[in-house]
KEVORO-397509 format. One record per atom (N, C-alpha, C): residue number from 1; residue in one letter; atom name; x, y, z. Coordinates in Angstrom, 3 decimals. Example, Ala and Ser with C-alpha at 12.3 -4.5 7.8 and 13.67 -1.06 7.14 Angstrom:
BEGIN
  resi  resn  name      east     north        up
     1     a     N    13.190    -5.690     7.800
     1     a    CA    12.300    -4.500     7.800
     1     a     C    13.200    -3.300     7.800
     2     s     N    12.850    -2.250     7.080
     2     s    CA    13.670    -1.060     7.140
     2     s     C    12.900     0.030     7.870
END
This chain:
BEGIN
  resi  resn  name      east     north        up
     1     m     N    94.204    58.019    25.897
     1     m    CA    94.168    58.350    24.617
     1     m     C    94.310    57.090    23.570
     2     t     N    93.333    57.216    22.560
     2     t    CA    93.233    55.933    21.541
     2     t     C    94.641    56.047    20.769
     3     t     N    95.317    54.883    20.544
     3     t    CA    96.404    54.778    19.800
     3     t     C    96.076    54.583    18.263
     4     v     N    96.864    55.301    17.558
     4     v    CA    96.718    55.175    16.058
     4     v     C    97.688    54.347    15.466
     5     i     N    97.375    53.482    14.713
     5     i    CA    98.407    52.552    14.019
     5     i     C    98.215    52.652    12.463
     6     l     N    99.243    53.050    11.872
     6     l    CA    99.350    53.162    10.403
     6     l     C   100.083    51.976     9.817
     7     f     N    99.383    51.302     8.722
     7     f    CA   100.045    50.049     8.188
     7     f     C   100.402    50.281     6.746
     8     d     N   101.604    49.980     6.372
     8     d    CA   102.020    49.905     4.985
     8     d     C   101.222    48.790     4.404
     9     v     N   101.096    48.702     3.090
     9     v    CA   100.119    47.675     2.384
     9     v     C   100.929    46.612     1.729
    10     n     N   101.740    46.999     0.682
    10     n    CA   102.419    45.964    -0.214
    10     n     C   103.516    45.309     0.559
    11     e     N   103.518    44.076     0.658
    11     e    CA   104.604    43.162     1.357
    11     e     C   104.374    43.172     2.840
    12     t     N   103.569    44.072     3.446
    12     t    CA   103.164    44.013     4.792
    12     t     C   101.990    43.391     5.100
    13     l     N   100.824    43.861     4.463
    13     l    CA    99.614    43.252     4.484
    13     l     C    99.201    42.307     3.405
    14     l     N    99.751    42.697     2.138
    14     l    CA    99.361    41.921     1.016
    14     l     C   100.661    41.229     0.352
    15     d     N   100.523    39.988    -0.159
    15     d    CA   101.545    39.136    -0.629
    15     d     C   101.715    39.362    -2.003
    16     i     N   102.904    40.146    -2.400
    16     i    CA   103.152    40.288    -3.743
    16     i     C   103.730    39.094    -4.376
    17     g     N   104.074    38.227    -3.651
    17     g    CA   104.588    36.910    -4.288
    17     g     C   103.449    36.269    -5.035
    18     a     N   102.164    36.671    -4.969
    18     a    CA   101.208    36.175    -5.717
    18     a     C   101.381    36.534    -7.240
    19     l     N   102.136    37.450    -7.534
    19     l    CA   102.462    37.946    -8.851
    19     l     C   103.507    36.909    -9.590
    20     e     N   104.083    36.075    -8.817
    20     e    CA   105.198    35.310    -9.328
    20     e     C   104.788    34.389   -10.549
    21     p     N   103.758    33.724   -10.563
    21     p    CA   103.297    32.932   -11.740
    21     p     C   103.272    33.761   -12.886
    22     l     N   102.953    35.067   -12.977
    22     l    CA   102.916    35.850   -14.231
    22     l     C   104.418    36.216   -14.554
    23     f     N   105.335    36.378   -13.634
    23     f    CA   106.684    36.595   -13.995
    23     f     C   107.261    35.285   -14.503
    24     e     N   106.939    34.134   -14.032
    24     e    CA   107.378    32.794   -14.583
    24     e     C   106.782    32.782   -15.937
    25     r     N   105.535    33.132   -16.256
    25     r    CA   104.973    33.027   -17.614
    25     r     C   105.774    33.934   -18.624
    26     f     N   105.986    35.164   -18.259
    26     f    CA   106.382    36.048   -19.203
    26     f     C   107.894    36.166   -19.241
    27     f     N   108.656    35.780   -18.106
    27     f    CA   110.079    35.792   -18.160
    27     f     C   110.771    34.503   -17.962
    28     g     N   110.058    33.457   -17.645
    28     g    CA   110.539    32.146   -17.485
    28     g     C   111.252    32.135   -16.012
    29     n     N   111.128    32.881   -15.296
    29     n    CA   111.626    32.929   -13.924
    29     n     C   110.809    33.816   -12.921
    30     a     N   110.237    33.089   -11.895
    30     a    CA   109.423    33.680   -11.009
    30     a     C   110.145    34.815   -10.108
    31     h     N   111.534    34.448    -9.935
    31     h    CA   112.216    35.419    -9.080
    31     h     C   112.402    36.857    -9.693
    32     v     N   112.124    37.122   -11.055
    32     v    CA   112.189    38.357   -11.651
    32     v     C   111.181    39.287   -10.973
    33     r     N   110.237    38.846   -10.374
    33     r    CA   109.304    39.646    -9.568
    33     r     C   110.093    40.392    -8.549
    34     e     N   111.000    39.790    -7.769
    34     e    CA   111.701    40.533    -6.848
    34     e     C   112.684    41.660    -7.492
    35     q     N   113.185    41.287    -8.548
    35     q    CA   114.009    42.295    -9.239
    35     q     C   113.186    43.538    -9.761
    36     w     N   111.936    43.265   -10.187
    36     w    CA   111.153    44.355   -10.667
    36     w     C   110.676    45.199    -9.477
    37     f     N   110.277    44.588    -8.307
    37     f    CA   109.938    45.442    -7.250
    37     f     C   111.043    46.308    -6.598
    38     r     N   112.248    45.724    -6.631
    38     r    CA   113.414    46.453    -6.208
    38     r     C   113.627    47.651    -7.108
    39     q     N   113.410    47.380    -8.370
    39     q    CA   113.740    48.471    -9.243
    39     q     C   112.665    49.449    -9.217
    40     m     N   111.400    49.115    -8.927
    40     m    CA   110.263    50.074    -8.674
    40     m     C   110.544    50.979    -7.517
    41     l     N   110.968    50.352    -6.374
    41     l    CA   111.343    51.192    -5.298
    41     l     C   112.407    52.078    -5.654
    42     l     N   113.561    51.613    -6.241
    42     l    CA   114.687    52.420    -6.615
    42     l     C   114.200    53.658    -7.346
    43     l     N   113.365    53.473    -8.314
    43     l    CA   112.736    54.719    -9.210
    43     l     C   112.089    55.615    -8.263
    44     g     N   111.211    55.023    -7.399
    44     g    CA   110.518    56.054    -6.467
    44     g     C   111.314    56.696    -5.573
    45     f     N   112.480    56.151    -4.992
    45     f    CA   113.346    56.783    -4.137
    45     f     C   114.078    57.931    -4.754
    46     q     N   114.465    57.643    -6.049
    46     q    CA   115.103    58.485    -6.883
    46     q     C   114.233    59.828    -7.128
    47     a     N   113.121    59.487    -7.531
    47     a    CA   112.231    60.667    -7.715
    47     a     C   111.926    61.477    -6.606
    48     t     N   111.753    60.764    -5.351
    48     t    CA   111.532    61.649    -4.088
    48     t     C   112.766    62.418    -3.773
    49     i     N   113.852    61.880    -3.953
    49     i    CA   115.245    62.635    -3.618
    49     i     C   115.427    63.871    -4.512
    50     l     N   114.954    63.521    -5.742
    50     l    CA   115.090    64.756    -6.802
    50     l     C   113.960    65.603    -6.788
    51     d     N   112.939    65.343    -6.024
    51     d    CA   111.611    66.157    -5.995
    51     d     C   111.159    66.244    -7.339
    52     q     N   110.888    65.077    -7.944
    52     q    CA   110.350    64.858    -9.191
    52     q     C   109.163    63.908    -9.162
    53     y     N   108.206    64.213    -8.420
    53     y    CA   106.951    63.327    -7.983
    53     y     C   106.336    62.716    -9.285
    54     r     N   106.155    61.434    -9.171
    54     r    CA   105.172    60.658   -10.116
    54     r     C   104.543    59.617    -9.364
    55     p     N   103.204    59.274    -9.690
    55     p    CA   102.549    58.262    -8.921
    55     p     C   103.248    56.918    -9.070
    56     f     N   103.157    56.236    -7.811
    56     f    CA   103.972    55.036    -7.641
    56     f     C   103.753    54.026    -8.760
    57     g     N   102.532    53.861    -9.340
    57     g    CA   102.177    53.011   -10.503
    57     g     C   103.017    53.365   -11.740
    58     e     N   103.317    54.591   -11.900
    58     e    CA   104.129    54.908   -13.130
    58     e     C   105.507    54.382   -12.799
    59     h     N   106.081    54.425   -11.646
    59     h    CA   107.483    53.606   -11.431
    59     h     C   107.359    52.253   -11.712
    60     g     N   106.244    51.588   -11.339
    60     g    CA   106.071    50.263   -11.527
    60     g     C   106.028    49.893   -12.960
    61     k     N   105.440    50.542   -13.825
    61     k    CA   105.438    50.370   -15.241
    61     k     C   106.714    50.550   -15.901
    62     a     N   107.391    51.736   -15.391
    62     a    CA   108.830    51.965   -15.958
    62     a     C   109.775    50.913   -15.512
    63     a     N   109.806    50.401   -14.308
    63     a    CA   110.473    49.234   -13.772
    63     a     C   110.276    48.016   -14.616
    64     l     N   109.048    47.682   -14.875
    64     l    CA   108.733    46.555   -15.669
    64     l     C   109.462    46.593   -17.024
    65     r     N   109.384    47.750   -17.640
    65     r    CA   110.028    48.040   -18.946
    65     r     C   111.672    47.845   -18.870
    66     m     N   112.209    48.357   -17.647
    66     m    CA   113.575    48.271   -17.649
    66     m     C   113.996    46.947   -17.394
    67     v     N   113.334    46.056   -16.561
    67     v    CA   113.707    44.681   -16.322
    67     v     C   113.534    43.913   -17.569
    68     a     N   112.541    44.175   -18.299
    68     a    CA   112.254    43.414   -19.551
    68     a     C   113.569    43.731   -20.498
    69     q     N   113.930    44.999   -20.661
    69     q    CA   115.038    45.313   -21.399
    69     q     C   116.485    44.740   -20.883
    70     q     N   116.547    44.682   -19.731
    70     q    CA   117.724    44.126   -18.977
    70     q     C   117.839    42.560   -19.451
    71     l     N   116.693    41.906   -19.425
    71     l    CA   116.699    40.397   -19.650
    71     l     C   116.460    40.126   -21.132
    72     g     N   116.310    41.088   -21.857
    72     g    CA   116.053    40.885   -23.304
    72     g     C   114.814    40.125   -23.515
    73     r     N   113.774    40.398   -22.803
    73     r    CA   112.496    39.675   -22.856
    73     r     C   111.281    40.790   -22.946
    74     p     N   111.216    41.473   -24.186
    74     p    CA   110.263    42.562   -24.319
    74     p     C   108.919    41.970   -24.084
    75     l     N   108.058    42.994   -23.464
    75     l    CA   106.662    42.649   -23.113
    75     l     C   105.823    43.490   -24.008
    76     s     N   104.691    42.899   -24.445
    76     s    CA   103.576    43.646   -25.144
    76     s     C   102.873    44.377   -24.188
    77     g     N   102.010    45.355   -24.696
    77     g    CA   101.197    46.100   -23.765
    77     g     C   100.317    45.298   -23.035
    78     a     N    99.738    44.176   -23.647
    78     a    CA    98.806    43.239   -22.936
    78     a     C    99.544    42.633   -21.851
    79     d     N   100.841    42.152   -22.177
    79     d    CA   101.630    41.483   -20.992
    79     d     C   101.940    42.334   -19.925
    80     e     N   102.269    43.572   -20.191
    80     e    CA   102.404    44.620   -19.184
    80     e     C   101.044    44.733   -18.224
    81     s     N    99.975    44.881   -18.920
    81     s    CA    98.713    45.007   -18.383
    81     s     C    98.346    43.857   -17.473
    82     a     N    98.677    42.531   -17.824
    82     a    CA    98.390    41.433   -17.178
    82     a     C    99.017    41.570   -15.748
    83     i     N   100.312    41.979   -15.840
    83     i    CA   101.012    42.017   -14.550
    83     i     C   100.561    43.193   -13.689
    84     l     N   100.483    44.393   -14.262
    84     l    CA   100.215    45.495   -13.354
    84     l     C    98.752    45.613   -12.900
    85     d     N    97.830    45.032   -13.672
    85     d    CA    96.442    45.033   -13.180
    85     d     C    96.277    43.978   -12.091
    86     q     N    97.150    43.083   -11.996
    86     q    CA    97.047    41.983   -10.953
    86     q     C    97.494    42.594    -9.623
    87     i     N    98.179    43.639    -9.645
    87     i    CA    98.577    44.280    -8.349
    87     i     C    97.317    44.672    -7.425
    88     k     N    96.194    44.984    -8.232
    88     k    CA    94.945    45.258    -7.371
    88     k     C    94.309    44.019    -6.793
    89     k     N    94.837    42.929    -7.136
    89     k    CA    94.163    41.557    -6.715
    89     k     C    95.045    40.759    -5.897
    90     l     N    95.790    41.295    -5.017
    90     l    CA    96.742    40.563    -4.194
    90     l     C    96.130    40.012    -2.987
    91     p     N    96.421    38.831    -2.525
    91     p    CA    95.809    38.183    -1.349
    91     p     C    96.523    38.947    -0.058
    92     a     N    95.718    38.881     0.953
    92     a    CA    96.346    39.301     2.261
    92     a     C    97.134    38.032     2.755
    93     f     N    98.187    38.305     3.513
    93     f    CA    98.837    37.274     4.363
    93     f     C    97.823    36.570     5.291
    94     p     N    97.973    35.249     5.465
    94     p    CA    97.020    34.622     6.417
    94     p     C    96.830    35.257     7.885
    95     d     N    97.966    35.878     8.380
    95     d    CA    97.836    36.367     9.712
    95     d     C    97.207    37.781     9.688
    96     v     N    96.957    38.367     8.525
    96     v    CA    96.484    39.806     8.576
    96     v     C    95.079    39.989     9.208
    97     a     N    94.170    39.404     8.536
    97     a    CA    92.681    39.567     8.939
    97     a     C    92.480    39.325    10.434
    98     p     N    92.919    38.085    11.047
    98     p    CA    92.810    37.958    12.346
    98     p     C    93.637    38.891    13.137
    99     g     N    94.786    39.239    12.825
    99     g    CA    95.653    40.123    13.564
    99     g     C    94.886    41.557    13.604
   100     l     N    94.395    42.094    12.577
   100     l    CA    93.563    43.336    12.485
   100     l     C    92.395    43.220    13.321
   101     a     N    91.696    42.152    13.227
   101     a    CA    90.488    42.063    14.113
   101     a     C    90.771    42.042    15.591
   102     r     N    91.752    41.470    16.050
   102     r    CA    92.202    41.568    17.406
   102     r     C    92.539    42.987    17.871
   103     l     N    93.294    43.678    16.889
   103     l    CA    93.688    45.104    17.260
   103     l     C    92.327    46.001    17.368
   104     r     N    91.509    45.737    16.507
   104     r    CA    90.283    46.539    16.461
   104     r     C    89.449    46.338    17.799
   105     q     N    89.580    45.168    18.342
   105     q    CA    88.922    44.967    19.562
   105     q     C    89.549    45.599    20.786
   106     g     N    90.725    45.998    20.593
   106     g    CA    91.391    46.860    21.579
   106     g     C    91.169    48.368    21.381
   107     d     N    91.782    48.911    22.050
   107     d    CA    91.704    50.541    21.989
   107     d     C    92.677    51.055    20.888
   108     f     N    92.567    50.581    19.660
   108     f    CA    93.427    51.114    18.602
   108     f     C    92.579    51.533    17.337
   109     r     N    93.091    52.527    16.733
   109     r    CA    92.386    53.111    15.566
   109     r     C    93.333    52.681    14.467
   110     l     N    92.857    51.942    13.280
   110     l    CA    93.772    51.528    12.346
   110     l     C    93.376    52.212    11.037
   111     a     N    94.741    52.597    10.344
   111     a    CA    94.627    53.094     9.037
   111     a     C    95.674    52.591     8.164
   112     a     N    95.478    52.556     6.906
   112     a    CA    96.545    52.073     5.945
   112     a     C    97.129    53.403     5.397
   113     l     N    98.540    53.221     5.113
   113     l    CA    99.223    54.308     4.527
   113     l     C   100.131    53.656     3.391
   114     t     N    99.870    53.885     2.193
   114     t    CA   100.481    53.199     1.080
   114     t     C   101.049    54.276    -0.043
   115     n     N   102.137    53.784    -0.685
   115     n    CA   102.637    54.641    -1.689
   115     n     C   101.765    54.591    -2.984
   116     s     N   101.040    53.578    -3.026
   116     s    CA   100.165    53.526    -4.233
   116     s     C    99.134    54.556    -4.215
   117     t     N    98.316    54.933    -5.311
   117     t    CA    97.478    55.938    -5.292
   117     t     C    96.259    55.582    -4.520
   118     q     N    95.386    56.341    -4.134
   118     q    CA    94.119    56.108    -3.265
   118     q     C    93.244    54.968    -4.039
   119     e     N    93.118    55.212    -5.322
   119     e    CA    92.343    54.279    -6.054
   119     e     C    92.796    52.822    -5.973
   120     v     N    94.131    52.716    -6.258
   120     v    CA    94.740    51.363    -6.186
   120     v     C    94.820    50.760    -4.731
   121     g     N    94.994    51.663    -3.757
   121     g    CA    95.086    51.161    -2.254
   121     g     C    93.688    50.734    -1.876
   122     n     N    92.679    51.454    -2.168
   122     n    CA    91.410    51.071    -1.816
   122     n     C    91.044    49.658    -2.540
   123     a     N    91.340    49.621    -3.835
   123     a    CA    91.039    48.481    -4.564
   123     a     C    91.673    47.132    -4.085
   124     q     N    92.900    47.361    -3.589
   124     q    CA    93.640    46.232    -3.081
   124     q     C    93.133    45.783    -1.797
   125     l     N    92.857    46.729    -0.822
   125     l    CA    92.336    46.160     0.461
   125     l     C    90.981    45.577     0.271
   126     r     N    90.149    46.262    -0.650
   126     r    CA    88.857    45.639    -0.846
   126     r     C    88.879    44.246    -1.351
   127     h     N    89.607    44.016    -2.404
   127     h    CA    89.844    42.706    -3.009
   127     h     C    90.398    41.657    -1.887
   128     a     N    91.249    42.202    -1.086
   128     a    CA    91.819    41.183    -0.024
   128     a     C    90.826    41.008     1.049
   129     g     N    89.655    41.716     1.169
   129     g    CA    88.741    41.569     2.148
   129     g     C    88.994    42.223     3.447
   130     i     N    89.909    43.187     3.577
   130     i    CA    90.324    43.804     4.718
   130     i     C    89.961    45.290     4.857
   131     l     N    89.369    45.868     3.742
   131     l    CA    89.149    47.351     3.628
   131     l     C    88.416    47.889     4.985
   132     a     N    87.370    46.939     5.341
   132     a    CA    86.548    47.476     6.409
   132     a     C    87.363    47.508     7.852
   133     q     N    88.479    46.818     7.865
   133     q    CA    89.190    46.871     9.128
   133     q     C    89.864    48.400     9.407
   134     f     N    89.788    49.105     8.333
   134     f    CA    90.506    50.404     8.513
   134     f     C    89.574    51.518     8.520
   135     e     N    89.865    52.545     9.479
   135     e    CA    89.081    53.683     9.568
   135     e     C    89.256    54.667     8.348
   136     r     N    90.624    54.687     7.911
   136     r    CA    91.000    55.593     6.774
   136     r     C    92.068    54.712     5.909
   137     v     N    92.060    55.111     4.707
   137     v    CA    93.216    54.649     3.793
   137     v     C    93.878    55.842     3.208
   138     f     N    95.224    56.130     3.562
   138     f    CA    95.839    57.258     3.128
   138     f     C    96.884    56.873     1.852
   139     s     N    97.051    57.667     0.971
   139     s    CA    98.009    57.541    -0.035
   139     s     C    99.075    58.747     0.035
   140     a     N   100.264    58.261    -0.353
   140     a    CA   101.286    59.336    -0.380
   140     a     C   101.033    60.333    -1.607
   141     d     N   100.348    59.852    -2.562
   141     d    CA    99.848    60.674    -3.674
   141     d     C    99.301    61.973    -3.081
   142     g     N    98.637    61.924    -1.971
   142     g    CA    97.926    63.044    -1.540
   142     g     C    98.969    64.258    -1.092
   143     v     N   100.233    63.922    -0.806
   143     v    CA   101.184    64.974    -0.496
   143     v     C   102.255    64.970    -1.596
   144     h     N   102.140    64.263    -2.692
   144     h    CA   103.022    64.153    -3.855
   144     h     C   104.375    63.966    -3.349
   145     r     N   104.608    62.972    -2.281
   145     r    CA   105.933    62.557    -1.692
   145     r     C   105.647    61.157    -1.394
   146     l     N   106.674    60.495    -1.860
   146     l    CA   106.601    58.899    -1.579
   146     l     C   107.316    58.620    -0.315
   147     k     N   106.783    57.633     0.518
   147     k    CA   107.522    57.233     1.744
   147     k     C   108.872    56.666     1.115
   148     p     N   110.123    56.973     1.796
   148     p    CA   110.109    57.233     3.198
   148     p     C   110.220    58.738     3.540
   149     a     N   109.768    59.636     2.500
   149     a    CA   109.972    61.102     2.864
   149     a     C   108.858    61.304     4.026
   150     p     N   109.134    62.277     4.678
   150     p    CA   108.476    62.568     6.039
   150     p     C   106.859    62.916     5.788
   151     e     N   106.587    63.607     4.665
   151     e    CA   105.335    64.118     4.614
   151     e     C   104.118    63.135     4.448
   152     p     N   104.325    61.865     3.998
   152     p    CA   103.111    61.041     4.102
   152     p     C   102.909    60.535     5.505
   153     y     N   103.944    60.294     6.312
   153     y    CA   103.723    59.893     7.712
   153     y     C   103.016    60.985     8.584
   154     q     N   103.390    62.131     8.273
   154     q    CA   102.903    63.179     9.032
   154     q     C   101.461    63.576     8.701
   155     m     N   101.251    63.531     7.348
   155     m    CA    99.860    63.698     6.841
   155     m     C    98.956    62.691     7.546
   156     a     N    99.332    61.394     7.398
   156     a    CA    98.506    60.397     7.887
   156     a     C    98.017    60.409     9.410
   157     a     N    99.111    60.772    10.106
   157     a    CA    99.008    60.927    11.611
   157     a     C    98.103    62.092    11.913
   158     y     N    98.387    63.316    11.274
   158     y    CA    97.592    64.452    11.699
   158     y     C    96.051    64.318    11.144
   159     e     N    95.926    63.660    10.124
   159     e    CA    94.547    63.338     9.526
   159     e     C    93.780    62.447    10.460
   160     m     N    94.541    61.702    11.353
   160     m    CA    93.892    60.805    12.253
   160     m     C    93.787    61.404    13.579
   161     g     N    94.188    62.658    13.601
   161     g    CA    94.036    63.486    14.772
   161     g     C    95.115    63.233    15.786
   162     a     N    96.233    62.720    15.414
   162     a    CA    97.307    62.367    16.376
   162     a     C    98.686    63.013    15.776
   163     a     N    99.491    63.444    16.856
   163     a    CA   100.835    63.800    16.346
   163     a     C   101.555    62.605    15.964
   164     p     N   102.665    62.721    15.015
   164     p    CA   103.473    61.599    14.739
   164     p     C   103.935    60.722    15.974
   165     a     N   104.411    61.491    16.945
   165     a    CA   104.965    60.693    18.144
   165     a     C   103.818    59.799    18.832
   166     d     N   102.572    60.040    18.521
   166     d    CA   101.539    59.294    19.155
   166     d     C   100.881    58.272    18.219
   167     a     N   101.633    57.939    16.969
   167     a    CA   101.218    57.064    16.150
   167     a     C   102.253    55.943    15.935
   168     w     N   101.713    54.895    15.510
   168     w    CA   102.702    53.738    15.147
   168     w     C   102.662    53.616    13.608
   169     l     N   103.789    53.146    13.063
   169     l    CA   103.906    52.750    11.709
   169     l     C   104.233    51.169    11.698
   170     v     N   103.609    50.404    10.992
   170     v    CA   103.800    48.975    10.924
   170     v     C   104.101    48.778     9.473
   171     a     N   105.379    48.070     9.186
   171     a    CA   105.836    47.840     7.908
   171     a     C   106.804    46.578     7.955
   172     a     N   106.889    45.988     6.866
   172     a    CA   107.929    44.926     6.547
   172     a     C   109.071    45.413     5.823
   173     h     N   109.247    46.734     5.808
   173     h    CA   110.525    47.351     5.187
   173     h     C   111.318    48.129     6.029
   174     g     N   112.569    47.927     6.134
   174     g    CA   113.425    48.701     6.908
   174     g     C   113.339    50.157     6.638
   175     w     N   113.241    50.470     5.216
   175     w    CA   113.268    51.876     4.852
   175     w     C   111.975    52.650     5.188
   176     d     N   110.957    51.846     5.325
   176     d    CA   109.662    52.470     5.796
   176     d     C   109.654    52.862     7.232
   177     v     N   110.223    51.755     7.912
   177     v    CA   110.349    51.901     9.404
   177     v     C   111.349    53.169     9.748
   178     a     N   112.376    53.265     8.995
   178     a    CA   113.255    54.270     9.283
   178     a     C   112.577    55.711     8.976
   179     g     N   111.904    55.749     7.817
   179     g    CA   111.077    57.014     7.521
   179     g     C   110.214    57.508     8.571
   180     a     N   109.434    56.538     9.139
   180     a    CA   108.402    56.862    10.092
   180     a     C   109.229    57.341    11.446
   181     a     N   110.100    56.657    11.847
   181     a    CA   110.864    56.869    12.950
   181     a     C   111.603    58.257    12.891
   182     a     N   112.010    58.692    11.727
   182     a    CA   112.472    59.998    11.597
   182     a     C   111.605    61.056    11.788
   183     v     N   110.242    60.920    11.796
   183     v    CA   109.406    62.012    12.167
   183     v     C   108.807    61.778    13.505
   184     g     N   109.290    60.713    14.247
   184     g    CA   108.843    60.468    15.623
   184     g     C   107.960    59.415    15.873
   185     c     N   107.442    58.780    14.929
   185     c    CA   106.516    57.706    15.048
   185     c     C   107.221    56.452    15.865
   186     r     N   106.322    55.672    16.556
   186     r    CA   106.885    54.373    17.013
   186     r     C   106.664    53.482    15.924
   187     t     N   107.532    52.487    15.766
   187     t    CA   107.506    51.648    14.829
   187     t     C   107.608    50.163    14.975
   188     a     N   107.028    49.310    14.308
   188     a    CA   106.851    47.834    14.365
   188     a     C   107.360    47.341    12.945
   189     f     N   108.436    46.538    12.997
   189     f    CA   108.954    45.865    11.848
   189     f     C   108.359    44.440    11.779
   190     v     N   107.673    44.113    10.654
   190     v    CA   107.097    42.728    10.551
   190     v     C   108.151    41.862     9.709
   191     a     N   108.678    41.016    10.279
   191     a    CA   109.838    40.207     9.738
   191     a     C   109.307    39.093     8.798
   192     r     N   108.804    39.745     7.616
   192     r    CA   108.090    38.691     6.618
   192     r     C   109.558    37.948     6.074
   193     p     N   109.265    36.708     5.505
   193     p    CA   110.362    36.018     4.978
   193     p     C   111.189    36.794     3.924
   194     g     N   112.437    36.890     4.120
   194     g    CA   113.293    37.608     3.245
   194     g     C   113.475    39.103     3.578
   195     q     N   112.755    39.706     4.485
   195     q    CA   112.794    40.975     4.835
   195     q     C   113.757    41.127     5.896
   196     v     N   114.625    42.123     5.971
   196     v    CA   115.675    42.329     7.032
   196     v     C   115.746    43.814     7.276
   197     l     N   116.193    44.126     8.414
   197     l    CA   116.489    45.528     8.802
   197     l     C   117.870    45.965     8.408
   198     d     N   117.796    47.319     8.057
   198     d    CA   119.198    47.904     7.795
   198     d     C   119.862    48.012     9.097
   199     p     N   121.149    47.458     9.172
   199     p    CA   121.880    47.408    10.462
   199     p     C   122.444    48.890    10.761
   200     l     N   122.386    49.676     9.798
   200     l    CA   122.846    51.076     9.955
   200     l     C   121.587    52.031    10.339
   201     g     N   120.403    51.521    10.279
   201     g    CA   119.148    52.340    10.563
   201     g     C   118.656    52.259    11.924
   202     p     N   117.735    53.133    12.181
   202     p    CA   117.203    53.144    13.670
   202     p     C   116.634    51.931    14.044
   203     p     N   116.789    51.356    15.142
   203     p    CA   116.068    50.098    15.569
   203     p     C   114.495    50.384    15.780
   204     p     N   113.792    49.469    15.286
   204     p    CA   112.295    49.662    15.542
   204     p     C   111.984    49.542    16.938
   205     t     N   110.778    50.053    17.306
   205     t    CA   110.295    49.960    18.671
   205     t     C   110.036    48.441    18.941
   206     l     N   109.319    47.776    17.879
   206     l    CA   109.086    46.338    18.129
   206     l     C   109.505    45.753    16.836
   207     v     N   109.864    44.363    16.894
   207     v    CA   110.128    43.473    15.710
   207     v     C   109.252    42.287    16.105
   208     v     N   108.371    42.009    15.228
   208     v    CA   107.476    40.922    15.282
   208     v     C   107.523    39.907    14.070
   209     e     N   106.932    38.742    14.187
   209     e    CA   107.107    37.824    13.133
   209     e     C   105.790    38.011    12.107
   210     d     N   104.660    38.502    12.703
   210     d    CA   103.579    38.644    11.894
   210     d     C   102.373    39.580    12.679
   211     l     N   101.236    39.708    12.176
   211     l    CA   100.414    40.747    12.892
   211     l     C    99.599    40.140    14.094
   212     g     N    99.686    38.712    14.114
   212     g    CA    99.235    38.199    15.428
   212     g     C   100.124    38.493    16.516
   213     a     N   101.384    38.323    16.339
   213     a    CA   102.386    38.814    17.392
   213     a     C   102.303    40.206    17.657
   214     l     N   102.145    41.042    16.616
   214     l    CA   101.945    42.506    16.841
   214     l     C   100.764    42.672    17.823
   215     a     N    99.553    42.051    17.512
   215     a    CA    98.500    42.397    18.330
   215     a     C    98.631    41.920    19.700
   216     s     N    99.377    40.816    19.958
   216     s    CA    99.590    40.216    21.315
   216     s     C   100.504    41.275    21.936
   217     r     N   101.452    41.790    21.440
   217     r    CA   102.347    42.733    22.071
   217     r     C   101.734    44.015    22.490
   218     l     N   100.949    44.521    21.473
   218     l    CA   100.486    45.787    21.738
   218     l     C    99.214    45.681    22.826
   219     l     N    98.388    44.579    22.708
   219     l    CA    97.365    44.338    23.768
   219     l     C    97.944    44.198    25.054
   220     e     N    99.047    43.423    25.183
   220     e    CA    99.651    43.132    26.471
   220     e     C   100.040    44.599    27.001
   221     t     N   100.806    45.374    26.216
   221     t    CA   101.228    46.637    26.606
   221     t     C   100.259    47.545    27.063
   222     a     N    98.946    47.553    26.335
   222     a    CA    97.861    48.307    26.653
   222     a     C    97.245    47.899    28.186
   223     v     N    97.287    46.639    28.361
   223     v    CA    96.748    46.108    29.679
   223     v     C    97.658    46.407    30.770
   224     a     N    98.957    46.376    30.495
   224     a    CA    99.915    46.700    31.541
   224     a     C   100.000    48.218    31.770
   225     g     N    99.743    49.003    30.766
   225     g    CA    99.693    50.423    30.947
   225     g     C    98.570    50.891    31.530
END
C-alpha cells in the first residue's frame, strides 16, 4: 500500500524567518517576528478550543496589531499589508525541494496540510517552487477547525484515501505532531533550529534534522520492509 505523507507548511517547509527584515524595519527588532507568530498561534488555539473559528490569516492580523500595541509601535494599514502580504512569498528551506523529490521517487504520496487558507497555501507553495511536488494541498479552513484539532488531519488522510493510522504527519511543531498522533497518524518531527518537543507530549515516530534525513529514514524503512 502506498504511504501518504502530510506536510505542515509554515516553519516546516517554508522559512518564516524571511519576514524578519520587515519586523526590523517596522519595530526595530527582527525578533519581534517570533513574538508575533507565537501570538498568532495562541489566538488560533484559543479560537479552536472555544469553537469560534476564524481563518488563520485573521489571527495573523490580530496578532500583529496586538504586538504593535504591546510594543507601543502602531502600524499603518500599509505597514500591516507589507508584512502580511509577504507571507505568500516565503522561501523553502534548502533541504525541502531535494527531500521532497527523493520521497516522490519512492512509493510515497505527498500532500500539504496547512492552517492557512487554500488560496494562501497554494500561493506559498507555488512561490517557493514546490507546489508540483504535492498531489494535494489541504487547508484546515475546509473543516473550520485549525490544527491541532483532529478534524484537519482526519480530513486530509481520508481525502487521500487513507485512514489516519496509515498516514504520516511531518511538522516542525510539537503541537502539530501531538495533534496528528492523537488521531493515530505516524509522525515525524523536523528539528528546525529553535524548535523543540513538548516533554509531556507523545514522542513522535521519528525525529529528523531536515527533509533529507526524513527521506533517508523512510526510504530505508521501505526497502527493509
